[in-house]
N, C-alpha and C positions, 0 to 999 in steps of 0.2 A: 152376331157379326158386326152389326151397326155400332154396338157399344164398344167393341174392340177398335173399330176404325176411328170412332170419336175419341177414344182414349189415346190412340197413337197420334192423332192430329193435335190433341192437347199437349202431349209430350213434346212434339216438334215446336209448338208455340212457346212453351215454357223454356225449351233449350235456346230458342232464338232470343227470347227476352233476357235470359241469363247472359248470353254473349253480348247483347246490346248494352246491358248494364255495365259489363266489364269494359266494353269499348268506350263508353262514356267516361268511365273512371280513368282509363289509360289516357284519353284525350285531356281531361281536366287536370290530371296529375303529371302530364308530360312524361309518361313512362312507355318505353318500347314494348309493344305486344310480345316480342320474343322473350320477354321476362317469363312468360308462361312456361317456357321450356326448362327453366331453372328448377332443380329438385325442391328447393325450399318453397317456391310458389306453388308447385304442383301438390306438395304435401298440405299446404294451407288450404287450397281449394278442395282437396279431398275431404277435409273436415267441414268446410262451410257449405259446399254444394256437391255432395257425393254422387248425385244422380247424373250430373253433366260434367264430365272431365273437360276442362277448357281446351279449345283448339285455337292455335295462332291464326290459321287461315280463316276460321269463322269470325274471330274477332276483327281481323283485317277487313273482311267483307262488311261487317257491321260499321266499321270506321268509315268506309267508302260510302255506305248508304247514308250514314249520319251527315257526312259532308255534303252529299247531294241535297238532302233536306235543308241543311243550313244555307247552302248556296241559293236555293229557291226562296227562302225567307229573306236572305240578304238582297236578292234581286227585287223582291216586293217592297222591301224597306227603301231601297234607293229609288225605286220608281216613284214613290210618294214623297221622297225627300226633296225639299225646295231649295236647299243650299248648294254650295259648290264643293268639289272634292279636290284634294291634292294627292297625287300618287307619288310615293317616294320609292326609290330604287336603292337597294343595298346588296352588295356582293359580300357574302360571308365565307371565310376560308378557315379551315381547320389547320392550325399551325403544326410545326414539327417538334414542338417542345413538350412540356410536361402534360398539357391537356390531352394530347393524343394517347399518352400512356394510360390514361384513366378511362378510355373508351371501352365499354363492355361489348364484346363481339367484334366482328370484322368491320373495317372501315370501307363501306361500299361507295361513299361519296365524300370527297374532300371539300366541296364547296356548294353553296346554294345561293340563289338570287331570291331575296325577299322583297316582294312588291306589296306595299301597304297603302291603304286609303286613309287620309286624315280629314276630319271634318268637325264642325260644331253642330251638335244635334238641336232639336227643337227646344230642349231644356237649357240651352246655352252651355252645354258641357262639351269639352274637347274629347273627341273619340278617335281611335285608330283601329282599323280592322285589316288583318292580313288577307290579301286577295290571291296571292300566289307565293308558293315556297318551293321553288323548283331547281333541279340541277340543270346544267347546261349541256348534258349529253345528247339531247335530241334537238338542240337549237342549231340551225345552219349558221355558219360563221358570218355570212353576209347579212344575216338578220339578227345578229347577236344582241345589239343594243336596243332594238325596238320590240323584239318578240314578247318579252314579259309584259310590256305596256299594252300592246295590241291584244294579247291573249286575255288579260284581265278585263279590259274594256269590253271585249266581245262576250266573255263568259258572264259578266255581271250586268251587261246592258246599261252601261253608264256613259254612253257617248255624249249625252247632254249635260253631264254633271262635272266633267273634269276640266278644271281651269288652270291647273298648275302641275308641273313635274318637278320634283325635288331630286336633284341628281348628285352623284359623287363628284368630287373635284378631280376629274380624270380627263385626259385629253380625248378619250373616245366619246365622251358625252358633250358634244357641242351642237350648235344649231344646224350645221350642215348634215351631221350624222342623223339627227332626229327629224330633219325636215320632211322626209316621206311620211313618217307617222303623224306629224302635226298636220300635214295636208289631208291625210286620211281622216283625222279627227274633224277637221274643218268641214269636210264633205258630209259628215254624219251628225255632227253636234251643233249646238246652238246655245251660246250663253252670252252674258253681258261683257265679258272681258275682251279687250283688244290690245295686243294680238289674241287670237283665239285661245292659245295655250301658252302660258308663261313658263320659261325655263329658269329655274333657280338652283342654287348650289348650296350644299350642306355646310353650315358654319363650323360645326365641330370637326369636319374634315379639313377645313381651312386651317384651324388651329393645330391639328395633328401634323399637317404638312409643313407648317411654319416651324414647329418645334423640331420636326425631323430634319429640316434643312440645317439646323444647328447641330443636332445630335449626330448626324452622319459624319461630322468632322472628328468624332471621338473614336479612337481605336479600341478594340476589345481589351487589349492589355492595359490601356489607360483606365478604362472603367473598372477592370479587375483590381488595379492598384488602389483606386479610390474606394472600392468596396471593402478592401482589407483595412485601409486607414480609418474609414468612418464606421465600418462594422455593420453594413446593411446586408440584407439577405441575398438571394440568388441574383445573378447578374443577367438573367435572360430577359426577354421582352416583358415589360410591365407598364402600368399606366404612367403617362409622362409626368403627372403631378407628383408621383412618388419619386421618380428620377430627379425632378427639380428639388424636392425636399432634401434628398440625400446629397446632391451636389452643393446645395446652399449650405448645408451643414459643414461640408468640407471647406468651403470658402470662409465661413465664420470661424472655424478652427484655425485656419491659416492666419486670419486677421488677428486672432488671439495669440498667435505664435505657439499654438499647442503642440505642433509637431517637433519643435526645437526644445521646448521646456521639459517634455516628458521623454525619458530615455526609452520607454516602451516602443516608440516609433523609430528607433535608430536602425533596426534591422528591416524596415519596410522600404520598398521602392516608392519614391515620391514623384509627383508630376514635375516636369521641367517648367521653366519660366514661360515658355511658349504654351505649354499645356494649361498653365494657370490662366493665361489670357483667354483661352478657349472656354474654360470652365466658368470664369467670371462673366464672359460675354453671354454664354448660355443662361446663366442665372438672371442677369439683368433683363435680357430681352424676353425670355420665357416667363420671367416674373411678371412682366406687363400683361402677357396673354393670360396668365393664371388669375390675375385680379379680375379680369373681365369674365373669364370662364366661370369662376366661382359665383359671380353675381348672376350669371345666366342659368347655370345648371345645378347648383347645389341647393337651391330652394325649391319652391313649387314650380310647376310647369310654366315656362316663360312664353307668353304669346308674342306675336310678331311686333307688337308696338314698342317693346323695350329694347330691341336690337339696335335701332338706329343710333340712339344717344350713347349706348355702351360701346358700340364699335367705333363711333366717332371719338370717344375718349381713348380707346386703344390706339387709334391713329395719332392722337395728340401725344400720348405717352411715348410711342416709338419715335416720333419726330424729336421729342425732347431728349431722349437718350442719344439719338444721332447727333443732335446739336452739341451735346456736352462730351462727345466721344474724344478720346485722346490717343487712340492707336488705330492703325490702318485695318487690322483684322476686324475690330469691332465695327468700324465704319462700313466696311465691305458687307458684313453680315446684316447690319441694320438696314442697309440699302436693299439687299436681296429680299429681306423680310417685308419691307414696305412695298417693294415692287409686286410681290405676290398678293399682299393685302389690297393694294390699290386696284389690281385687276378684278379681284373679287368684289370690292366696294363698288366699282363702276358697273359691274354686271347686276348687282343687287340693289343699287341706289334707289330706283324708282319705287319698288315694292316696300323697301324698308322705310322710305320717307313717307309714303302714303299711310302706312301703318302708324307711324309716329304722329301724323296729323290727326288720325282718328283716336288718339289718346288725349282726353280732355285736359290732362296736365301739361300737354305740349302744344296741341293744335299746330299753328304755323310758327310759333315763337322760336322753338329750338331749330327748326329748319332754316328760318331766316338768319338766326345767329350763326349756324354752321356755314351757310352759303356766303356770309359776309366776310369770311376769313380770306386773307390774301392768297393762300395756297390752294384755294378751291376755284378752279377755272374750267372744269369739264362742262361741256355743252349741256348735258342732262342734269347737272347739279345746280338747278335754279328753282327757286320757289314757284315761279310761274309755270315751269314745265310740270311740276308735281301737281299743282292745283288744276291746271288744264286737264290733265289725265283724270284726276279725281272728279272734276265736274262732268266730263264726258261719261265716266263710269256711272256716276249718280244718275245722269240723264237716261242712260240705257236701262238701269234698274227701274226708274220711274215709269218708263214706257213699257216695261215687260208685263206679261200677264200675272206673274207671281205677286206683284205689288198692287194690282188692281183688285183689292179686297175691301169689303165694307169697312174694316177697321180704320183704313186710311181716311175715307170720307167722313165716317162717323166721328173720328177723333177731331178732325179739323173743324167740324161743325160744333162739337162739344167745346172745343178750345175757344171758339168765338173770336178768332183773329183773322185778319185778311192775309195771313202768311202765304196762302195758296196762290193769291194773285200777285203779291208784292215780292216775295222772296222764297227761295227753296229751303228745304230743311237743312241743306248743306250750308247755305249762307247764314241761316239763323244760328246753326251750331258754331260756325266760325266767329260770328259776331259776339257771342257770349263770352264772358270773362274766363280766362284760363283757370282751371281748378287748382286749388292749393296743393302743393306737393305732398304726396303720401307714398312712401316707399312700398307699402303693403297693398297699394291700389290694385284691384283686379278689373281689367278692362272688360272682360266678358260679362261680369256681374253688373257693371255700370251700364253697359249697352242694353242688357236685358231689362233693367229697371227703367231705362229711358226709351224703350222700344215703342211705347204708346205715344210719346212726344215726337219721336223720329221714326215712324214706321218704315219709311223707305231707306233712310240713311243707316238705320240699325241693321238692315239686311246687307247693305254694302259692308258695314263694319264686321258683321258676323263672318262673311266670306273672306275678308282680308285677314282678320285675326285668326281664322282657322288654318292659314298657311303656316306650316311648321318651317322655321328657318334652319332647323337642325333635325336630322333623323334621330341622333343619339341624345338622350337626356340623362340627367343625374350623373353618376360616376362613369357611365358608358362613354361620356363625352371626352374622357381622358385616355381612351385606349391609344396605345402607341402604334398599333397596326390595325388592319381590318379586324372587325369583330369576328368571333368564331361562332359557328352554329351550335345550338344546344347539343350536348353529347348524345342524347337519345335518338337524334334523327340520322346520324351519319351511318348507322348500320341498318337502316330501314329501306324498304322499297320506295322509289321516288313518289309514286302516287299515294302511298299510305302516309309518307312524311308530309306531303303537301296537304292531304286531307286533315291530318291531326293539327297541323299548325294553323290552317285556315279556320277550322271548326271551333277552336277553343273558346273564343270570346262570343261568337254567335250562339254556341251551345249554352253558355252561361246565361245569355240574354233570354233565350227561349225558356230555360228552366225557371228564370225569375218570373216570366210572364205566366207560366203555367201555375206556379205557386201563388 
């Protein structure tokens, strides 16, 4: 009898292990557990593991258990983490176009809110971890904008770690709306930043909205006529850099008089003179944005130190286009674009400028150059304002427990200089010559190497450089509308979808440590 009980117990353990392994595979591969129900998968599993027919409910239970284990590990990690976190908010919506047609199974949820933590780890590597991937079905409308933030902070116990919120460029996300959450954080948290939590806005969102301001002037019929003339693919929503390329091709063909020279175009509808003005305006102004977007997003990950000078260059380009404009439509659109840009620039100026000062290729030189221009007259756009904030920030770090470590005193003693009494690390850093320009410079690598020389200032730099100025990176920065959620999550139960999206990177980290 005992043997039989032991055998039954062993079978239960083996079945659980089998479903746990399947759950890990579904998480890592981003595959919906409902795939188990498909005949082809069932047939495959009958050959590979004939003793235990896979069960969707058992796999989902394992997914939820794995998530709880990963969340506990994440909480322990953050508890010992000495840096600061940025929480980014992204609302992802499944569109009504071709993507919806390829969803396998019923669409249970059209949209999700993705709440992600961004930070630089102890190895000076940029990391991001999803802390929440939830639908809005259970969120009270009066709590809509702050629920995801508060839920993530409570779940992962990171009240002392959050310094920045990266928000969509949406009217709903302003200081007044988020003030209750920020006060809630101030009561529980304690970090070196002042104000307690910085509100920043996504750069790729800004570019998308600036482009959309221009593209919204185009009728569907005009785009369809251009599509036929130039011969590009479908005319539905696509990345705006692709739209720019196609419209620029039309402008180039017009300049070459291609539509008149070749009789093949005689039967096609062509844009009117007014339409051509819209098209050329779009190409010139969006072309300026594309030059900067390409620099920021098509290479390796851009840390916050590179945004200041590139966005300043965008402002210069747009003003130059405005100054040389020769028609009212172009002037009107260029002014609208600059108005949207300047609002973003003023909101983001302090953080972008501080990050630029912490780039040894710039320090205060580029900031002083920018602020010396005649058209820069905003109260906060002064080198003194930026340096005062940075000095106060440095002083708070220097006084914090985190920086009171033996390495600081040991290094200063080893260095054999009276810097501790005469000048701060910040003064010493600013006094040294600006580094020779190198386009491939990596700020995080430089500060890691210099962390022995600047033990306190390097911690300031690590936390500032960890702030992502854009949620989207690479070619996701060109999306013409809100990003869509992965196909596999829209037909899943909300808790399972959240568990799978949050667990993926933590699970990979756990597996690496075990190996």
